[in-house]
KETOR-298120 format. One record per residue: x, y, z of N, C-alpha, C in turn; residue in three letters. Coordinates in steps of 0.05 Angstrom, whole numbers, plus 5000, padded with zeros to 4 digits. Each point is the difference from the previous one (the first is absolute). Example, Ala and Ser with C-alpha at 12.3 -4.5 7.8 and 13.67 -1.06 7.14 Angstrom:
REM KETOR-298120
526448865156498250245000501850245000ALA/499350214986501650245001498550225014SER/
This chain:
REM KETOR-298120
688671406056498050264997501750254985UNK/498150154978502050244996500050195014UNK/501850124997502450165022497450285005UNK/498550074976498050175008496449935012UNK/499849765004497749895007498050175020UNK/501850065015498450135022501050295008UNK/499750215012500750265010499950214982UNK/499449964975500150224978498750265014UNK/501650215002498850285010498350144976UNK/498250085002498750144983499750305009UNK/500950134986499950315001498050134996UNK/498950185014497450135005499850204974UNK/497649954989499250184973498750245011UNK/501450245009499250185015500050294979UNK/498250205008500850264990501550165015UNK/502150134983501450235017499850164979UNK/498750215007498850244986502850124990UNK/502049965013502550234995501249854966UNK/499549795002501449824974498150024976UNK/500750184985498050024975501449794979UNK/497349954979501449824975500550174983UNK/502749984989501050084978499249844971UNK/497450134988498449944984501349804978UNK/502250214988501749914972502849895013UNK/500749865018502349955006500549695005UNK/502549944992499949735000501449945035UNK/500449765012501349915020502150144996UNK/501450195019502650044996502249825017UNK/502549964984502149765004501150265025UNK/501149785020501650085025502149685009UNK/502450134994501349805007500749774981UNK/498350034982500749724971497549865012UNK/498450055017496749885007497850214997UNK/498349874998496650174993500250085026UNK/499250244997498350185029497149925002UNK/499150035026496449965001499050284996UNK/497849944983498650304993497149935009UNK/498150245000497449915006498549884977UNK/498449815006498649824985497150065006UNK/499450094978496550104992497949855007UNK/500749754983498649675009499249925024UNK/503149975016499750075030498050135011UNK/500450264999498550235010496749944997UNK/499350004976497449864991498949675014UNK/502049855010498549825011500150085029UNK/501450075013500150115026497550195004UNK/499950224986497850154998496749844993UNK/500249834987497849914993499649815027UNK/501649915011499749745019499050255026UNK/501050205005500050155021496050124994UNK/499750044979496850124990497849745011UNK/500949774994498849815000499149985030UNK/502350045017500449995030497650205010UNK/500350214989498450235011498049994997UNK/499249834970496849974992498449855026UNK/501549714998498549885014500150045026UNK/502050205008498950035030498150255002UNK/499250114974497850155007497749904993UNK/500349734992496949804992499150114982UNK/501150024974499150124972501249774978UNK/498049884991500449804971501650214980UNK/501949944979500450174983497350074986UNK/498249934989498250104991498350285016UNK/500550005026498750225021502450164997UNK/502349935004502350185005500150144967UNK/499649934984499750104965497550264996UNK/498149945015497450094996499450325010UNK/500550124974499750314996502950135001UNK/502149824992502550115000500550094971UNK/502350104994500750144976501549724990UNK/499949775008500749714983498449845013UNK/500349794975498649765001500149785025UNK/498349834993500749795023503349824990UNK/499949974968501749814988503150195007UNK/499850274998502350115008501749975024UNK/497649975025500349995029501249725001UNK/498949764989501449784999502949954988UNK/500550134983502249964986502250225021UNK/499050215009501850105014500749865026UNK/498349865017500249855016501349704997UNK/500849964978501349774991503050124987UNK/500450135006502950224988500150034967UNK/497949934979500149944978499950314994UNK/498550235002500950214998500150245025UNK/500350224995499550235018498250234998UNK/497850145018498250164985502050204990UNK/497650114980502350224977500250235021UNK/498150115015500350245019500549895024UNK/500750265017501149935026497250065015UNK/498150134995497150135002498749765010UNK/500049754978498849824999500649835028UNK/502249985001501349895026499350175026UNK/500250214994498850135026497350005003UNK/499149964987496449994996499249745019UNK/501349754986499949755013500550035022UNK/502050085012501450005037498150215009UNK/498550154991497950075019497849834997UNK/498649884987498049854997501649725027UNK/501749975003501449785018499950155024UNK/500150255006499950125030502550065006UNK/502049924979503150155004499750324998UNK/501550105030499550304994502350145012UNK/501849825008503150065018500750034963UNK/501750355008501050054973503349875002UNK/500849945016502349874997500649744978UNK/498149825013498749754987499450024971UNK/498450194988499550124981501350054977UNK/501350125015503550134986501649804991UNK/500149845021501649734991499249924977UNK/497549874999499049794981499550224970UNK/499950205001500650154973502750044995UNK/501750035018502349984986500949744990UNK/499049785017500349704984498250024971UNK/497750045001498950044975501650164981UNK/501950205008501350174980502549814988UNK/500649935017503349754993497849794983UNK/497849955007499249754983499149994972UNK/499650334999499450064972502350134985UNK/502349935008502750074980500649784986UNK/501650014978499649834982502649764999UNK/500349755000501649805005502250084977UNK/502149845008502749934990498949984959UNK/498249825000500049824971497450204987UNK/498850175010497750254994501450004966UNK/498750054987500349974966500249834982UNK/500949695016500749834982497649805001UNK/497650095008497649805001498949924972UNK/501050234984498749784968501749794992UNK/502449925008502649795002499349805017UNK/498149945021499849895020497449794995UNK/499849745007498449845003497950095018UNK/497249944995498050065019499549915023UNK/499750185020501849955027502050055019UNK/501549984980502950125003500650245026UNK/499550214994499950205013498949995029UNK/496949895000499949935032501949815005UNK/501149774991501949855014502750175009UNK/500850124977502150155009500150135031UNK/497650175001499550115024500349895025UNK/498949764998498849825019503249835010UNK/500750034980503849805001502150285012UNK/499250234998501750195012499050055025UNK/497849915012499250075022500849825019UNK/500549714986500749775012502150015018UNK/500849895023501550015028501649694985UNK/498149805000501149764996498449834973UNK/501849874988498849904976500949674999UNK/497449854987500649705006499849924965UNK/501649814985499150044976501549744985UNK/498549894979500649704982498450024981UNK/502449884979498949994973500949754987UNK/497449784990501049774988501349944985UNK/500550264980501949894975502150195003UNK/500450235007502250224997501550075032UNK/501450114999501050195017498350195009UNK/499150115021497650225009502050224991UNK/497750124989500450294986502450165021UNK/499350065023500850215020503249825005UNK/501049794991503249925005500949984971UNK/498950074978501049954970502350254999UNK/502449834981502150214993498850144974UNK/501250164998498650274972499949734972UNK/501949875001500849854985498249734997UNK/499549945016497449775003497950124998UNK/499350205015497750114988499550104974UNK/501150094984500350064971499549754982UNK/501649785012499749744985497449845001UNK/498950035027497549895002497350194980UNK/501150265008497450134974500750044971UNK/502749884996500049974966498949694996UNK/500449855016499549704999496550075001UNK/498750135008497350044999498750234979UNK/502050144987499350224986497849934981UNK/500349784984498749964975497849825008UNK/499349915022497749865011498350245007UNK/501050065016498650225017498650294980UNK/502150034978499850164974500650325022UNK/502149935012500050355011501950104989UNK/500150274998501550154988503150105013UNK/501750064986502750065013500250145028UNK/498750274988499950225021498649915030UNK/497949784995498549815022502349885015UNK/501649884981501749755010502050205024UNK/501750224987502450195009498350105025UNK/496950175004499650045023499549785024UNK/499049794985499949785018502349905017UNK/502349984986502549975014500750225015UNK/500050214993500250235017499149995025UNK/497250034994498249995032501149795017UNK/500649754986500949745019502650075008UNK/501950164993502350085012500050155020UNK/498150254994499450245023498649775021UNK/498249894996499049845020502249845023UNK/501949924990502249875012500650205020UNK/501450194991501350135019498450035036UNK/498349955002498949955023501649835012UNK/500849794992501849795019502050095015UNK/501050224983503050095009500050365006UNK/498450075007498950245009501150085028UNK/501850185014500850055022498050035023UNK/497050144984498350035028497849804995UNK/500249855024497849754999499749884973UNK/502349894997500149764969497449725007UNK/498949994984497249874990501549705011UNK/497849835014501749775010498249854981UNK/501449784984498649824982501049685008UNK/497949845000500049685002499249904975UNK/502349864986498949904976500549734993UNK/497749824991501149684997500250014980UNK/502749864986500550014972499649654989UNK/498049974980500049764995502649884982UNK/500649795006502549854990500250004963UNK/497249914991500150034970500050204987UNK/497650285019501350264988503250165003UNK/500649795021503250114998501449884971UNK/500349774996501149894976498450074978UNK/498350024997498950234973502150204992UNK/501249954976502650134999498850204977UNK/499050285007499550184983502050184995UNK/500150024969502250184990502449915004UNK/500849705004502749935001501450035023UNK/503049814995500849965032501150215010UNK/501250164987501250305015497950155014UNK/497550024986497450085013500049925027UNK/500049754995499149835026501650035023UNK/502649924992502450055014500550285017UNK/499250164991499650265014497250035021UNK/498349904983497449965021500149855019UNK/501549815008501049775019501750225022UNK/501550094990502250195010498550205012UNK/498050174992498250145013499049895020UNK/498249844994498349845027501349925026UNK/503049894993501549965020500850205016UNK/500550304991500650275008498150045016UNK/497449984981497650105024499249855027UNK/500549744988499249805026501950065030UNK/502450194995501750025019499650285011UNK/497350074992499250285012498549925029UNK/499950115015498550025032496949914989UNK/498850274986497150054987498949764982UNK/501649914987499749754977500249705013UNK/497849844996500349755004499349804972UNK/501449864998499349824973500249765006UNK/498249794988499649775008500049874972UNK/501649744995499149864969498149765006UNK/497849974992498149774997500549814980UNK/501649775009500549814985498049814980UNK/499549934978498549884984499249745012UNK/498449995019500049695015496849874992UNK/499749794999497449894991498250005026UNK/497750144993497150025021500750265024UNK/502050174983501050165018497750234990UNK/498850165019498150254990501650244986UNK/499150034980500750264976497950254986UNK/500150185011497750164995500449964967UNK/497650044982499550024972500650344988UNK/500050125012500550264990502050165019UNK/500650265000501850135016498850155024UNK/501550025023498849995021501550255014UNK/499050265008500450245009499050065019UNK/501150035029498250095023501650245012UNK/498250274999502250275014497849995015UNK/502549975031498450175024501250295005UNK/497750135001500950215011500550095026UNK/498249845018500850115032498250245015UNK/501050035021497250205018497649924993UNK/499249764994497249944998498750154975UNK/501450004978499450064980499249694979UNK/498750034984498849714987503049904987UNK/500449745001501449844983499449964974UNK/501150004981499450014970501249784981UNK/498849964985501249744987499950084970UNK/501949914984499450064968501649714991UNK/498750004973500849824979499150104976UNK/501649864980499250064976497549794988UNK/498250094975498249864988501149964968UNK/498649734998501149984973499150174974UNK/497850175017499650234972501550325007UNK/502749875012502050264998498650255014UNK/499249935027498650195015501549875028UNK/500850285021500749925020497350025021UNK/499849755017497550045022501450085018UNK/498750155018500850085031497850055013UNK/499649825022497750055025501649935031UNK/497750125008500549965030497549845020UNK/499849904990497249865002501449745021UNK/498949935026501249835016500349804987UNK/497249844987500349784998502349984979UNK/500350174980502649984984502349945011UNK/500750245018502450025012501249745015UNK/497949925016500249735017500849734979UNK/498650004980500649774970502750034995UNK/500850265001502449994987502549985027UNK/499150075017502150035023499849635008UNK/498649854989500349735002501749874987UNK/499150094972501249934982503450025003UNK/501150265007502850015000501149945030UNK/498049925025501149865018500149714997UNK/499049874987500249714983502150024992UNK/501150164977502850034986501950005018UNK/500050155018502550105010500849785021UNK/498049915004500449705021500749794993UNK/499850024969501749754989502950074986UNK/500350314998502050064994502749935012UNK/502150074989503149895013500150325011UNK/501549945022500550205017501850274993UNK/499650315012501550184983502549955002UNK/501249845016503549975006500649864975UNK/498349754982501749964980499050114973UNK/498950214996499650084977502750104986UNK/501250185017502750104980501249744991UNK/501049815018500749774985498649854977UNK/497849975000498849894978500450154977UNK/499550315002500550114973502950034994UNK/501750005015503049944991500049734979UNK/498149825010500349694989498850064977UNK/497650154997498750054971502250194983UNK/501550205013501150134976502149824996UNK/501549795014501649784988499149814979UNK/497849975000498049804982500550154975UNK/498250165000499450204980503150064985UNK/501850025010501950084989501849804977UNK/499249645010501249844984498649964973UNK/
C-alpha cells in the first residue's frame, strides 16, 4: 500500500482579508524553496462553492438568482464553478442581498475573497503560448492539495526534469508544428509547476503511477534518462511524494490516456484533467468523470509495485541504460 494512500491532510481554502494578492509578483523564494502565495483560482473555486450553497439555501435556481441582475445566468453559472469572478464587487453584493445575506461581516469576507479571486495568476500574460484549456488547468492544479497522476507513454510532466521535458517537446515539435517560443514557454511552465512539490509551506502531495514502458522509453539519450531516473529517485524519498512502478504485465489494466486527479479538499470538487488528441487540455469536475478516472488510477496502483521498490528499480534502469 502506498505510503500516502490514506490520511492526506487537506488545507482549507479560506479567505484571509489581510493577505492581498501581488498582481505582478512571482512566487517568492524562501530558504531555497518556493513559499506559498495567494492563489486566485483557489479563491474563485472557494467563492463559487460558497455562493452555490447560499443559493441552494435560498431555494433559488441559477435562472431565478440571476433574473433582473446586472449579470446573466451564464455568468453566475461560471462564477459558481470557479471559472470566473464578478467584474464588480457591487454585483456580488447585489447577489448576496437576493440570498438574504445581511450580516456585514459575512458580506465583507466574501467581497474580500472576490477581490483576491480577481487577482492575476503567476502565468498571466502567457496565454497566447498555451494550449487551449491550459490556464484553467493551471489554476485548479495550483489549488490542489493532492494530485494523482499516470501517463501511458512518458513520465508525467509534473515529475520531469528540464532536459527531459525539453527533449519531449523537441521530439513532438515538427509533428505538432509548435513554435520555439511555445516550446520554451511550455518547458518553463512545467518547471514552475514542479516547485509546488518542494515548497516549504504545505508542499503538494503527489501520488504517481509510472508505467515501466514509459520509463524505458529513452527520450533525449542516455544522459538525459539517467538524470531523470536520479531525479525521480530523489523525489520518491520525499514524505509528500509516492511513486509506484507499474510493470508491463499481460492482462493488467492500463489507461490508454493520461490520468490526472486533482483533490482540492475542504468539500470543494475534485477535478480531473487529460490531454486530448487535438492539442487541448480537458478539465472537468463532473462526478461521473471523476469516478471513472479514480477507478482507473486505483486499478493501476493496485497492480503496481510498492513505493519501497521504486528507488531500487530506478537505479536498475540507470545501470541498464548506461550499458
